[in-house]
C-alpha positions as CSV (number, residue, x, y, z in Angstrom):
1,M,0.0,0.0,0.0
2,T,1.1,3.6,-0.7
3,F,-0.3,6.9,0.5
4,D,-2.1,7.2,-2.8
5,D,-4.3,4.3,-1.8
6,L,-5.7,6.2,1.2
7,N,-7.6,8.6,-1.1
8,L,-6.1,11.7,0.6
9,N,-6.8,15.1,-0.7
10,K,-4.4,16.8,-3.1
11,S,-2.9,19.1,-0.4
12,L,-1.9,16.2,1.8
13,R,-0.6,14.1,-1.0
14,S,1.6,17.0,-2.2
15,A,2.9,17.5,1.3
16,L,3.8,13.8,1.8
17,K,5.6,13.8,-1.5
18,E,7.6,16.8,-0.6
19,L,8.5,15.3,2.8
20,G,9.6,12.1,1.1
21,Y,6.9,9.8,2.5
22,E,5.9,7.0,0.2
23,K,4.4,4.1,2.1
24,P,2.4,4.1,5.3
25,T,3.7,2.2,8.3
26,T,1.7,-0.7,9.8
27,I,0.1,1.5,12.5
28,Q,-0.7,4.2,9.9
29,E,-2.4,1.7,7.6
30,K,-4.4,0.1,10.4
31,A,-5.5,3.3,12.1
32,F,-6.6,5.2,9.0
33,S,-9.9,3.4,8.3
34,V,-10.9,3.3,12.0
35,V,-10.3,7.0,12.5
36,M,-12.2,7.8,9.3
37,S,-15.1,5.7,10.6
38,G,-15.6,8.0,13.6
39,R,-15.1,5.3,16.2
40,D,-13.2,5.7,19.4
41,M,-9.8,4.0,19.1
42,L,-6.7,2.9,21.0
43,G,-3.6,2.4,18.9
44,I,-0.8,0.4,20.3
45,A,2.6,0.6,18.6
46,Q,6.2,1.0,19.6
47,T,8.1,4.2,19.4
48,G,9.5,5.1,16.0
49,T,6.6,3.4,14.1
50,G,4.9,6.6,13.0
51,K,2.0,7.0,15.5
52,T,1.9,10.8,15.0
53,L,1.1,10.5,11.3
54,A,-1.3,7.7,12.1
55,Y,-3.7,10.1,13.7
56,L,-2.8,13.3,11.8
57,L,-3.5,12.1,8.3
58,P,-7.1,11.0,8.8
59,C,-7.9,13.9,11.1
60,L,-6.5,16.4,8.6
61,K,-8.4,14.7,5.7
62,Q,-11.6,15.2,7.6
63,W,-10.8,18.7,8.8
64,T,-13.1,21.4,7.6
65,F,-12.7,25.2,7.9
66,S,-14.5,26.9,10.8
67,K,-14.9,30.7,11.3
68,D,-14.8,30.1,15.1
69,K,-11.6,31.0,16.8
70,N,-11.6,27.9,19.0
71,P,-10.0,24.5,18.0
72,T,-11.8,21.6,16.5
73,I,-8.8,19.2,16.9
74,L,-7.2,18.8,20.3
75,I,-3.9,16.8,20.8
76,V,-2.6,16.2,24.4
77,V,1.0,15.0,24.9
78,P,3.1,14.5,28.1
79,T,6.1,16.7,27.4
80,R,7.0,20.1,26.1
81,E,9.4,18.6,23.6
82,L,6.6,16.4,22.1
83,V,4.4,19.5,21.8
84,A,7.0,21.2,19.7
85,Q,7.5,18.1,17.5
86,V,3.8,17.5,16.9
87,V,3.3,21.2,16.0
88,E,6.2,20.9,13.5
89,E,4.7,17.8,11.9
90,V,1.3,19.4,11.6
91,K,2.8,22.5,9.9
92,A,4.8,20.2,7.6
93,L,1.7,18.2,6.6
94,T,-0.5,21.3,6.2
95,M,2.0,23.3,4.1
96,Y,-0.6,23.5,1.3
97,M,-3.6,23.9,3.6
98,D,-4.9,27.0,5.5
99,V,-4.7,25.4,9.0
100,K,-3.4,27.2,12.0
101,V,-1.8,25.1,14.8
102,V,-0.7,26.4,18.2
103,G,1.3,24.5,20.9
104,V,1.1,25.4,24.6
105,Y,3.0,24.0,27.6
106,G,4.0,24.9,31.1
107,G,7.3,26.5,32.2
108,T,6.8,29.5,30.0
109,N,4.8,32.8,30.1
110,M,1.1,32.0,29.9
111,N,0.2,35.6,29.0
112,T,2.1,35.2,25.7
113,Q,0.2,32.0,25.0
114,M,-3.1,33.5,25.9
115,A,-2.5,36.3,23.4
116,V,-1.7,33.8,20.6
117,L,-4.8,31.7,21.4
118,R,-7.1,34.8,21.3
119,E,-6.1,35.3,17.6
120,G,-7.8,32.0,16.7
121,L,-6.6,28.5,15.8
122,D,-7.8,25.2,14.3
123,I,-5.6,22.6,16.0
124,L,-4.3,22.9,19.6
125,V,-1.4,20.8,20.9
126,A,-0.9,21.0,24.6
127,T,0.5,19.4,27.8
128,P,-2.3,18.6,30.3
129,G,-1.5,21.1,33.1
130,R,-1.2,24.2,30.9
131,L,-4.3,23.1,28.9
132,L,-6.3,22.9,32.1
133,D,-5.1,26.4,33.2
134,L,-6.1,27.9,29.9
135,S,-9.5,26.2,30.0
136,L,-10.2,27.3,33.5
137,N,-9.5,31.0,32.8
138,G,-11.6,30.9,29.7
139,T,-8.9,31.7,27.2
140,V,-9.6,28.6,25.1
141,K,-13.0,26.9,24.8
142,L,-13.1,23.2,23.9
143,K,-16.8,22.7,23.2
144,L,-16.1,22.7,19.4
145,V,-13.5,19.9,19.6
146,K,-14.5,17.0,17.3
147,K,-11.4,14.9,17.6
148,F,-9.7,14.5,21.0
149,I,-6.3,12.8,20.8
150,I,-4.1,11.6,23.7
151,D,-0.6,10.7,22.5
152,E,1.7,8.6,24.6
153,V,-1.1,8.0,27.0
154,D,0.7,5.4,29.1
155,E,3.5,7.8,29.8
156,M,0.9,10.5,30.6
157,L,-0.7,8.4,33.2
158,S,2.6,7.2,34.7
159,L,3.6,10.9,35.2
160,G,0.4,11.4,37.2
161,F,-1.6,13.5,34.7
162,R,-4.9,11.5,35.1
163,P,-6.6,14.2,37.2
164,Q,-5.8,16.9,34.7
165,L,-7.0,14.8,31.8
166,V,-10.3,14.0,33.6
167,R,-10.9,17.7,34.3
168,V,-10.1,18.6,30.7
169,M,-12.6,16.1,29.4
170,D,-15.3,18.0,31.4
171,F,-14.8,21.0,29.0
172,L,-15.3,18.8,25.9
173,A,-18.5,18.1,24.1
174,T,-19.9,14.6,24.5
175,N,-20.3,14.1,20.7
176,R,-16.6,13.8,20.0
177,Q,-14.2,11.1,18.7
178,N,-11.6,9.9,21.2
179,L,-8.3,8.6,20.0
180,M,-5.5,7.3,22.2
181,F,-2.0,6.1,21.1
182,S,0.4,4.3,23.3
183,A,3.5,2.1,23.2
184,T,2.2,-0.2,25.9
185,M,-1.1,-1.4,27.3
186,T,-1.2,-0.9,31.1
187,D,-4.0,-1.3,33.7
188,E,-4.3,2.5,34.0
189,V,-4.9,2.8,30.3
190,S,-7.6,0.2,30.5
191,V,-9.3,2.0,33.4
192,L,-9.3,5.3,31.4
193,I,-10.8,3.6,28.4
194,N,-13.6,2.0,30.4
195,D,-14.4,5.3,32.2
196,F,-14.4,7.7,29.3
197,F,-14.4,6.0,25.9
198,N,-17.3,4.6,23.9
199,A,-16.5,0.9,23.0
200,P,-13.1,1.8,21.3
201,Q,-11.6,-0.4,18.7
202,I,-8.1,-1.5,19.7
203,I,-5.5,-1.8,16.9
204,E,-2.1,-3.2,17.5
205,A,0.9,-2.8,15.2
206,A,3.0,-5.1,17.4
207,P,2.4,-6.9,20.7
208,T,3.5,-5.0,23.8
209,G,7.1,-5.8,24.6
210,T,8.0,-7.0,21.1
211,P,11.6,-5.7,20.5
212,L,12.3,-3.7,17.3
213,D,14.0,-6.0,14.8
214,K,16.3,-3.2,13.6
215,I,17.9,-2.7,17.0
216,Q,20.9,-4.8,18.1
217,Q,20.6,-5.2,21.8
218,T,23.7,-5.7,23.9
219,A,24.7,-5.4,27.6
220,Y,27.7,-5.3,29.9
221,N,27.9,-6.6,33.5
222,V,29.6,-3.8,35.5
223,P,30.4,-3.7,39.2
224,N,29.4,-0.1,40.1
225,F,28.5,3.3,38.8
226,N,31.9,4.9,38.5
227,T,33.2,1.9,36.6
228,K,30.2,2.5,34.3
229,V,31.5,6.0,33.8
230,N,34.9,4.7,32.9
231,L,33.4,2.2,30.5
232,V,31.3,4.8,28.6
233,K,34.4,7.0,28.3
234,M,36.3,4.2,26.8
235,L,33.6,3.2,24.3
236,L,33.2,6.8,23.2
237,A,36.9,7.4,22.9
238,N,37.8,4.2,21.0
239,S,34.8,3.6,18.7
240,T,34.2,5.7,15.6
241,E,30.8,3.9,15.1
242,L,29.3,5.8,18.1
243,T,28.5,8.9,15.9
244,K,25.2,10.0,17.5
245,V,24.8,8.7,21.0
246,L,21.9,9.1,23.4
247,I,22.7,8.2,27.0
248,F,19.9,7.6,29.4
249,M,20.3,8.2,33.1
250,E,18.2,7.3,36.2
251,N,17.9,10.8,37.6
252,K,18.9,14.5,37.2
253,K,21.7,14.4,39.7
254,L,23.5,11.5,38.1
255,A,22.9,13.1,34.6
256,D,24.7,16.3,35.7
257,Y,27.5,14.2,37.3
258,L,28.0,12.2,34.1
259,F,28.0,15.4,32.0
260,E,30.8,16.8,34.3
261,Q,32.8,13.7,33.8
262,L,32.5,13.6,30.0
263,E,32.6,17.3,29.2
264,A,36.4,17.6,29.7
265,E,37.1,14.8,27.2
266,F,34.5,15.7,24.7
267,P,34.3,19.6,24.8
268,E,31.5,21.3,22.9
269,K,30.3,17.8,21.7
270,I,28.0,16.9,24.6
271,G,24.7,18.2,26.0
272,V,22.4,17.3,28.9
273,I,18.7,17.7,29.3
274,H,16.3,17.0,32.2
275,S,13.3,18.7,33.9
276,N,15.5,21.1,35.9
277,K,16.9,22.7,32.7
278,A,15.3,25.9,31.3
279,Q,13.0,25.4,28.4
280,N,15.1,27.3,25.9
281,N,18.2,25.4,27.1
282,R,16.4,22.1,26.4
283,F,15.2,23.1,22.9
284,N,18.7,24.4,22.0
285,T,20.4,21.3,23.3
286,V,18.1,19.0,21.4
287,N,18.5,21.0,18.2
288,S,22.3,20.9,18.5
289,F,22.1,17.1,18.8
290,K,19.7,16.9,15.9
291,D,21.9,19.1,13.7
292,G,25.0,17.0,14.6
293,N,26.8,19.8,16.5
294,Y,26.6,17.5,19.6
295,R,27.8,13.9,19.3
296,I,26.4,12.9,22.8
297,L,23.2,13.8,24.5
298,I,22.5,12.8,28.2
299,A,18.8,12.6,29.1
300,T,16.5,11.3,31.8
301,D,13.4,9.1,31.3
302,I,10.9,12.0,31.7
303,I,11.8,13.3,28.3
304,A,12.4,9.9,26.6
305,R,9.0,10.1,24.9
306,G,9.5,13.6,23.7
307,L,12.5,12.9,21.5
308,D,12.0,12.2,17.8
309,I,15.6,12.4,16.5
310,A,16.6,10.7,13.3
311,E,19.7,8.6,12.8
312,V,20.6,8.0,16.5
313,S,23.3,5.4,16.1
314,H,23.4,4.2,19.7
315,V,21.3,4.3,22.9
316,I,23.3,3.7,26.0
317,N,21.4,2.8,29.2
318,L,23.9,3.7,32.0
319,D,21.4,2.1,34.4
320,T,19.1,-0.8,33.8
321,P,15.5,0.5,34.1
322,D,13.5,-1.1,36.9
323,I,10.4,-0.9,34.7
324,A,10.7,-3.1,31.7
325,E,8.5,-0.9,29.5
326,D,10.8,2.0,30.1
327,Y,13.6,0.0,28.5
328,M,11.5,-0.3,25.3
329,H,10.8,3.4,25.2
330,R,14.5,4.1,25.6
331,I,15.9,1.8,22.9
332,G,13.1,3.0,20.6
333,R,15.0,6.2,20.1
334,T,17.3,4.4,17.7
335,G,16.5,2.2,14.7
336,R,13.9,4.8,13.5
337,A,12.7,5.5,10.0
338,D,14.0,2.2,8.5
339,K,17.4,2.7,10.0
340,T,19.3,0.2,12.1
341,G,20.5,1.0,15.6
342,I,22.4,-0.4,18.6
343,S,21.4,-0.3,22.3
344,I,24.0,-0.9,25.1
345,T,22.9,-1.5,28.7
346,F,25.1,-1.4,31.7
347,T,24.0,-3.7,34.5
348,T,25.2,-4.1,38.1
349,A,24.5,-7.1,40.3
350,K,21.7,-5.2,42.0
351,E,20.1,-4.5,38.6
352,M,20.2,-8.2,37.3
353,E,16.6,-8.8,38.3
354,Y,15.6,-5.7,36.2
355,R,17.3,-7.1,33.1
356,D,15.6,-10.5,33.7
357,A,12.2,-8.7,33.7
358,I,13.1,-7.0,30.4
359,E,14.1,-10.2,28.8
360,T,10.8,-11.8,30.0
361,L,8.8,-9.0,28.6
362,M,10.5,-9.3,25.2
363,D,10.8,-13.1,25.3
364,R,14.4,-12.6,24.1
365,K,17.8,-12.7,25.6
366,I,20.1,-9.6,25.5
367,E,23.6,-10.4,24.2
368,I,26.2,-10.0,27.0
369,L,29.5,-8.6,25.9
370,P,32.9,-9.1,27.7
371,L,34.3,-6.0,29.3
372,P,37.1,-4.4,27.2
373,E,40.7,-4.9,28.1
374,G,42.2,-1.9,29.9
375,L,39.0,-0.9,31.6
376,V,39.7,0.8,34.9
377,F,37.6,-0.6,37.8
378,S,36.7,2.0,40.3
379,D,36.3,1.3,44.0
380,V,34.6,4.6,44.7
381,L,30.9,4.1,45.4
382,I,28.1,6.7,45.0
383,D,25.7,7.2,47.9
384,D,23.1,4.7,46.6
385,E,25.8,2.0,46.4
386,K,27.2,2.4,49.9
387,P,26.1,-0.3,52.4
388,K,23.5,0.9,54.7
389,V,24.5,0.8,58.4
390,N,21.6,0.1,60.7
391,M,22.3,1.6,64.1
392,K,20.6,-0.1,67.1
393,I,18.8,2.6,69.1
394,I,19.4,2.0,72.8
395,Q,16.9,3.6,75.2
396,V,18.7,5.3,78.1
397,K,16.8,5.5,81.3
398,L,17.3,8.9,82.9
399,P,17.8,9.1,86.7
400,K,14.9,10.5,88.8
401,K,15.2,14.1,89.8
402,D,16.0,14.9,93.5
403,A,13.0,15.8,95.6
404,G,14.5,19.1,96.9
405,G,17.0,21.7,96.0
406,G,16.9,24.2,93.1
407,A,15.5,27.6,93.1
408,F,12.0,26.4,94.2
409,H,11.5,24.4,97.4
410,E,8.9,23.8,100.1
411,K,8.3,26.6,102.6
412,L,8.8,26.0,106.3
413,D,5.5,25.6,108.3
414,K,6.0,28.9,110.1
415,N,6.2,30.7,106.8
416,K,3.1,29.2,105.4
417,K,0.3,31.7,105.4
418,V,-3.2,30.9,104.5
419,N,-5.8,33.7,104.2
420,V,-8.9,32.4,106.0
421,R,-11.8,34.7,106.9
422,V,-12.9,34.3,110.6
423,S,-16.2,35.6,111.7
424,R,-16.6,37.8,114.9
425,S,-18.5,35.2,116.8
426,D,-15.7,32.7,116.2
427,K,-13.1,35.2,117.4
428,M,-15.1,35.9,120.6
429,K,-15.6,32.2,121.2
430,Q,-11.8,31.6,120.8
431,K,-11.0,34.6,123.1
432,Y,-13.5,34.0,125.9
433,K,-13.9,30.3,125.5
434,K,-17.6,30.9,125.3
435,P,-20.0,32.7,123.1
436,K,-20.1,36.5,123.8
437,T,-23.5,38.0,123.3
438,R,-25.0,41.3,124.2
439,G,-28.0,39.7,125.8
440,A,-31.6,40.1,125.2
441,K,-33.3,43.5,125.1
442,K,-35.5,44.3,128.1
C-alpha cells in the first residue's frame, strides 16, 4: 500500500511527496480506516513506528474550515518537547492547507500563549497542566473539539496526569471522537478507556514488549556506577561507530554528574537535558544534537517520549530500568525510519533482576559482551551503592530528679500563710472560751 491508496486530498498528497513519505507504516495503515469511521480507538505501537502521522493524516483529511476561533482538533501530549515536535509535523503536513496550529505547555509565560490563542486557531497541541489552566481561565473553549487525541497515554498516566485529563474532558462536548495512542497497554490505560471511551476499537501494530527488529541489543555486567562512567568514556573514545549517542540516566543528579565527567574529554560535543533545565536550554540542546553539533546527549526518562531524532546510532542505558516498558521506550530512540540501531545497557549485580524482567517481557535474551581490556575498575561508590548501616537505638533511662534543691522548694511551716476569713463570733468564742453576746433586750 502507498499513501495514494488512502484517497487523501491533493494538499496532503503534495505535502507527503515533498516530505519524502511513500508508504504508510503498519500503525498508519491500520488506524486510517478506523479514525475515518468516527469510532473511538486505541492504537498500540512501539516508538518510532509513525504514531503521530497515524492520527494526523485521517484527522486532517476530515478537517473542515471553521470561522470560530476555537480549536476543532485537540492533541494532548506528556512533554514540552513532544508539543514542539507534533506542531512541527502538523505544519509540515499542512504546508498546502490553510490550517493554524498552536502549541502550549508549562514552564513559560502563559500571557504570551493567551494572546496567541485569542487570535484564533484550528488545532491545539498541549500538555495537560497548561491546557487545564487555559481552559479554567476561559482563554480557550473546547466545546467545538470534534477529535480528542491523547498521544503517549501510558507515559501521561505514569507521570500522574490523570486528574488533569479527567478535568479537561469535562470541558469537551460529548459528541466527539476519542483517539489514544500508546507504546504499551497498562492497567491505568484500561481504566481510562472503560471510564471515558465509547467501545473503542483496539488496533495493535506489534504486541506489547516486542523488540524492534532493527535494533541490536547488547549489555555489559559492570560492578558499580563509577566503573560504568569509565566504560562509557572508553567506548566513546575508542569507537568511531558511536556517531550520535543518546545516554539515558536514572535521575537528574547523576545526569549532571556524568556530564561533568565527560565534558572535559568531549568539549562542545555533549549536552544534557532534564526537567530542571530551562525550556530554551532544552530546545537548543536537542536542536544541537539533531543538527550534529553535539555527538552525545545525556537525558532522563521523563523526556524519553518527547525525543524524535533521526539517525541516533546508539542508545546507552547507563542504568538498567526497573520498569521493563521504560527500556522499550529508551531503545526505541534508535532504529527509527527504517534505520538500524544499537542499544547498550550497563547492569550491576543489583540490577540483574531488572534485566531478567526486560528479557521476560521481550521473550528474548540480550547479548552479554565481555568488558574491554584496559577498563579501569573504580572502588569509589556513590551514595546509593554504599552499604546501609543500621544503628541499634538504645533507650537510656534517665535518673529521677532529686526531691529538693533548686530555686524552688517547700516553705517552712512557720512561713506558710493561708488567708482564712474568721467571723466575729468565732473570734469571741476563741478569746473568751464561750460565746459572747449582748444579751436580750428588756
